[in-house]
C-alpha positions, -999 to 999 in steps of 0.1 A, spaced: -392 -938 -260 -369 -944 -230 -340 -953 -254 -347 -921 -274 -347 -900 -242 -314 -915 -232 -300 -908 -267 -312 -872 -266 -298 -868 -231 -264 -881 -243 -265 -858 -273 -273 -828 -250 -244 -837 -227 -221 -840 -257 -231 -806 -269 -226 -791 -234 -191 -806 -233 -183 -792 -267 -196 -758 -256 -175 -759 -225 -145 -769 -246 -150 -741 -270 -153 -716 -241 -121 -730 -226 -103 -725 -260 -115 -688 -261 -89 -661 -258 -82 -640 -227 -81 -603 -236 -62 -580 -213 -68 -542 -217 -60 -510 -198 -70 -474 -194 -52 -446 -176 -80 -444 -151 -105 -468 -136 -143 -466 -137 -155 -450 -104 -181 -478 -101 -199 -505 -121 -232 -489 -114 -241 -474 -148 -261 -445 -132 -234 -435 -108 -213 -414 -132 -219 -402 -167 -183 -408 -179 -169 -426 -209 -147 -452 -190 -175 -462 -167 -201 -464 -194 -178 -482 -218 -169 -509 -193 -205 -514 -181 -217 -513 -216 -204 -548 -220 -226 -560 -191 -257 -538 -195 -277 -528 -226 -299 -500 -238 -332 -500 -256 -314 -486 -286 -277 -494 -293 -249 -484 -316 -235 -504 -344 -200 -507 -358 -204 -474 -377 -221 -457 -348 -255 -461 -364 -286 -467 -342 -294 -504 -338 -321 -524 -320 -309 -537 -287 -334 -544 -259 -360 -528 -281 -366 -545 -314 -383 -514 -330 -397 -480 -321 -419 -454 -337 -435 -421 -328 -472 -426 -324 -481 -390 -313 -461 -358 -310 -450 -367 -274 -454 -405 -275 -429 -431 -287 -439 -468 -287 -410 -492 -281 -415 -530 -286 -392 -549 -263 -371 -580 -272 -387 -612 -259 -368 -641 -243 -341 -619 -229 -327 -628 -195 -306 -610 -170 -274 -627 -159 -291 -640 -128 -317 -658 -150 -346 -635 -144 -366 -624 -174 -364 -589 -188 -397 -571 -191 -413 -537 -193 -413 -534 -155 -375 -533 -156 -376 -503 -181 -400 -484 -159 -379 -491 -128 -347 -480 -146 -364 -448 -157 -373 -440 -121 -338 -449 -109 -321 -428 -137 -341 -397 -130 -340 -400 -92 -317 -389 -64 -280 -397 -69 -283 -404 -106 -256 -388 -128 -274 -400 -161 -305 -379 -157 -295 -361 -189 -306 -393 -209 -341 -393 -195 -345 -356 -187 -369 -350 -215 -391 -380 -205 -423 -373 -185 -433 -409 -179 -432 -444 -193 -464 -463 -196 -466 -501 -197 -485 -514 -227 -478 -551 -219 -449 -572 -207 -429 -564 -239 -442 -530 -250 -439 -495 -235 -449 -460 -244 -424 -433 -236 -441 -400 -231 -419 -369 -234 -424 -335 -218 -427 -319 -252 -422 -333 -287 -386 -347 -287 -374 -358 -321 -341 -373 -311 -354 -396 -282 -339 -428 -297 -305 -412 -301 -306 -398 -265 -314 -431 -248 -287 -450 -266 -264 -448 -236 -292 -454 -209 -286 -489 -197 -315 -510 -183 -312 -526 -149 -331 -554 -132 -359 -542 -108 -359 -573 -87 -321 -575 -84 -318 -538 -73 -346 -542 -48 -332 -575 -34 -297 -559 -30 -308 -525 -16 -296 -507 -47 -329 -491 -57 -311 -457 -58 -277 -451 -74 -248 -438 -54 -243 -400 -57 -208 -394 -71 -207 -361 -51 -210 -381 -18 -186 -409 -26 -205 -437 -9 -212 -472 -23 -239 -498 -24 -241 -533 -38 -244 -521 -74 -211 -503 -71 -191 -535 -72 -216 -561 -85 -236 -561 -118 -266 -579 -133 -272 -570 -169 -285 -586 -201 -253 -580 -221 -228 -603 -239 -204 -603 -209 -210 -609 -172 -191 -592 -144 -170 -620 -129 -151 -599 -103 -143 -563 -94 -114 -549 -74 -117 -511 -77 -85 -495 -89 -69 -529 -94 -87 -553 -117 -121 -559 -133 -128 -593 -148 -155 -601 -174 -167 -636 -185 -187 -645 -216 -225 -647 -211 -234 -679 -229 -271 -671 -228 -269 -637 -245 -297 -632 -270 -274 -618 -297 -248 -634 -320 -213 -633 -307 -187 -616 -330 -157 -622 -307 -136 -652 -298 -130 -644 -261 -136 -665 -230 -126 -638 -206 -115 -601 -205 -94 -585 -178 -94 -547 -174 -65 -532 -154 -62 -494 -149 -26 -482 -152 -23 -445 -144 14 -440 -153 19 -434 -190 53 -451 -192 41 -481 -172 10 -485 -194 31 -484 -226 57 -508 -211 28 -533 -202 18 -532 -239 53 -537 -252 61 -565 -228 29 -584 -238 13 -580 -204 -15 -560 -221 -32 -566 -254 -46 -531 -257 -40 -498 -239 -60 -466 -240 -48 -439 -244 -12 -441 -258 7 -410 -249 12 -391 -282 49 -390 -278 50 -428 -277 30 -434 -309 61 -436 -332 78 -460 -309 48 -484 -310 44 -480 -347 79 -492 -352 74 -524 -332 68 -555 -354 43 -569 -329 23 -537 -322 0 -512 -340 -17 -479 -334 -55 -475 -340 -63 -438 -342 -94 -419 -353 -112 -386 -346 -131 -383 -314 -165 -366 -310 -153 -351 -277 -144 -314 -275 -120 -303 -248 -129 -269 -233 -123 -245 -204 -152 -236 -181 -154 -205 -159 -175 -198 -129 -199 -170 -139 -223 -171 -109 -203 -168 -76 -196 -133 -63 -161 -144 -54 -138 -169 -70 -121 -197 -51 -84 -194 -45 -84 -158 -57 -68 -126 -46 -98 -106 -58 -122 -104 -28 -159 -98 -32 -157 -98 -70 -157 -125 -97 -136 -114 -127 -152 -141 -149 -186 -124 -147 -171 -97 -170 -171 -108 -207 -139 -88 -213 -121 -110 -188 -134 -142 -204 -122 -128 -238 -88 -119 -224 -84 -155 -211 -94 -169 -245 -70 -147 -264 -41 -153 -241 -42 -190 -251 -19 -200 -279 -38 -230 -293 -13 -236 -321 14 -241 -294 -8 -266 -277 -16 -284 -309 20 -287 -321 40 -291 -288 16 -310 -265 -7 -327 -289 20 -335 -314 1 -320 -343 -29 -344 -342 -55 -322 -324 -80 -301 -343 -83 -266 -328 -120 -258 -322 -141 -226 -323 -173 -245 -315 -182 -268 -286 -190 -297 -309 -170 -317 -334 -176 -318 -372 -192 -352 -370 -220 -339 -346 -254 -329 -361 -256 -292 -359 -219 -284 -364 -217 -250 -382 -184 -247 -402 -187 -209 -405 -188 -206 -367 -159 -229 -361 -134 -200 -359 -114 -191 -329 -106 -157 -316 -70 -148 -325 -42 -154 -301 -34 -119 -289 -16 -115 -255 -13 -77 -259 -50 -75 -266 -57 -97 -236 -37 -74 -213 -56 -44 -227 -90 -62 -220 -80 -70 -185 -70 -34 -178 -103 -22 -193 -121 -46 -170 -103 -32 -139 -75 -57 -136 -44 -39 -149 -22 -62 -128 -43 -93 -136 -57 -115 -108 -52 -149 -92 -75 -179 -96 -76 -216 -88 -79 -241 -117 -90 -277 -115 -78 -303 -141 -82 -341 -143 -49 -360 -147 -62 -394 -156 -90 -387 -180 -81 -369 -213 -51 -371 -235 -23 -350 -221 -48 -332 -199 -23 -321 -172 1 -308 -198 -26 -288 -214 -36 -272 -181 1 -264 -173 4 -248 -207 -27 -227 -202 -15 -216 -167 19 -206 -182 2 -186 -210 -21 -168 -186 8 -159 -164 22 -139 -193 -8 -116 -193 -9 -112 -155 -34 -140 -145 -18 -163 -119 -33 -198 -120 -31 -220 -89 -34 -254 -107 -48 -285 -90 -42 -315 -112 -61 -344 -96 -76 -379 -103 -111 -378 -117 -124 -393 -84 -117 -359 -69 -122 -337 -100 -156 -347 -112 -175 -343 -79 -162 -307 -76 -173 -299 -111 -207 -315 -106 -211 -295 -74 -200 -264 -92 -173 -260 -67 -147 -249 -92 -137 -214 -105 -118 -224 -136 -115 -259 -151 -107 -281 -180 -133 -307 -192 -144 -325 -223 -178 -335 -237 -190 -361 -262 -226 -358 -273 -234 -395 -273 -266 -387 -292 -243 -373 -320 -265 -343 -319 -258 -307 -307 -289 -307 -285 -272 -329 -261 -244 -304 -255 -267 -274 -255 -290 -291 -229 -264 -307 -206 -234 -283 -207 -246 -249 -219 -282 -245 -206 -289 -228 -173 -288 -255 -145 -324 -264 -138 -351 -291 -136 -349 -324 -155 -311 -325 -158 -310 -292 -177 -274 -279 -174 -264 -308 -152 -228 -306 -164 -227 -268 -167 -199 -265 -141 -195 -227 -144 -233 -219 -143 -232 -200 -177 -268 -187 -183 -286 -171 -212 -324 -172 -213 -324 -171 -251 -301 -201 -254 -324 -220 -230 -354 -211 -251 -337 -222 -283 -325 -255 -268 -361 -264 -258 -373 -256 -293 -345 -275 -309 -355 -307 -291 -390 -304 -305 -383 -293 -340 -385 -320 -367 -378 -298 -397 -340 -302 -403 -335 -267 -418 -354 -249 -391 -336 -270 -365 -302 -262 -379 -310 -225 -379 -319 -225 -342 -288 -245 -333 -267 -220 -352 -284 -191 -334 -278 -208 -300 -242 -215 -307 -236 -179 -320 -251 -164 -288 -229 -187 -266 -199 -179 -287 -205 -142 -285 -209 -145 -247 -178 -166 -244 -197 -189 -222 -170 -215 -224 -136 -216 -242 -134 -245 -267 -98 -258 -272 -97 -288 -296 -109 -322 -306 -83 -348 -299 -78 -382 -316 -87 -415 -300 -53 -433 -298 -52 -470 -289 -21 -491 -289 -26 -529 -294 -10 -561 -304 -12 -568 -341 -31 -600 -332 -60 -579 -320 -89 -568 -341 -117 -545 -328 -139 -515 -336 -131 -480 -325 -162 -458 -321 -160 -420 -321 -171 -419 -284 -140 -439 -273 -161 -469 -262 -146 -503 -264 -170 -531 -269 -157 -566 -261 -183 -582 -284 -163 -569 -314 -128 -580 -301 -110 -610 -317 -75 -622 -309 -58 -642 -335 
């Protein structure tokens, strides 16, 4: 028995050595984006770069597969057991990176954290009333009302460790509007295929393979290093020189150059994000405006004038190099509830815009401040500059502030903007997400959380609530169509276009490009 134990011990040591050797032979993957994540706390900011990065460390109950289909993740299965109750069976044997077990208590804690003060991801749990513990590996999620797309909605809600957050005084997430930090801002403890090895905000974030991940690895990496590079030319140069293996996004003007390189390639596909303009429709007086005691955007004629002063074809051809798809709706064609017959823009008509402004009492136009991120969307600053130039031609003077997203997003979330450019991807791939988060009147349970201009229509709010509960596909589509038509007639926002996801990478890299622009390291291989 002793000899057998020694033999087994030697065999185990040999396997460990082989495992370490395999890890040492894994590839180091270097990738970049034009902006950094504001944090590695997945509840701090509901933004693609942050959620994409942290999605390699943390996991959801329900995930997304290579074709963006729903897949089991920390839950093995789920079903609706009553109109407002969903039973989720949790995966057994899963450990957080610190070695502690994953249980139902972590899901309940994560729900309280996600819906609480400082959370920017309340939209994912806004329709949940409570979570009941069935046992250590089963929960019942109880919704406020019947909510047919609950699994899709929680697919980007990452689960955190209750014990770890309590130990490190990170029970509450940091409020992006306040700009403070806690332990979870620079440290992480998930269940995912990669661990956070180190974090230098704005400089470098390093990920290492989690050897105890419950899933099957589909990559050949030992380490991944993320480096934000804000300057377009510098980011492209880093790819060409071999300093980076993948960069996102590639400036559209540089796509032909990269395509001609024998060592590089472009990966491009349609994105679910719709770029749009928002307007303050609540304040009595606009910020940075020469109109005192009056808000021009409260007048539908003014909103229509702004819409019709924008030459979307010029933006498409000159700024977006012909690859953007002009939008009349706030959702992309791949989103459930897209209505082709409503996807028509008002015509470009500067003369008509001037006439509308005069009818609204602004024959000489007016002045307004505009906020725009310069490190988030493809060619965002150029689009804003073009919009400002087009509006100037009809008498609207735009005072443009192009700023990093660290400054931009807190202002929008505080509704401290008068006119702004933003984008939205319904990660549930369903129109309800946009209607609830962006178009509905700001209210309880994350309703209208990202409605930066405070657009409000009671009928749209009522329809959005019914859409969430309706299981009949035809009835549901009819209500979505009605809600979009009301919002479109109100000109609650001004949709611009859907843009392509454009990654530049070495030909030795293989990966998966999802329509939400998330990059998962578990699908990256380097030849």
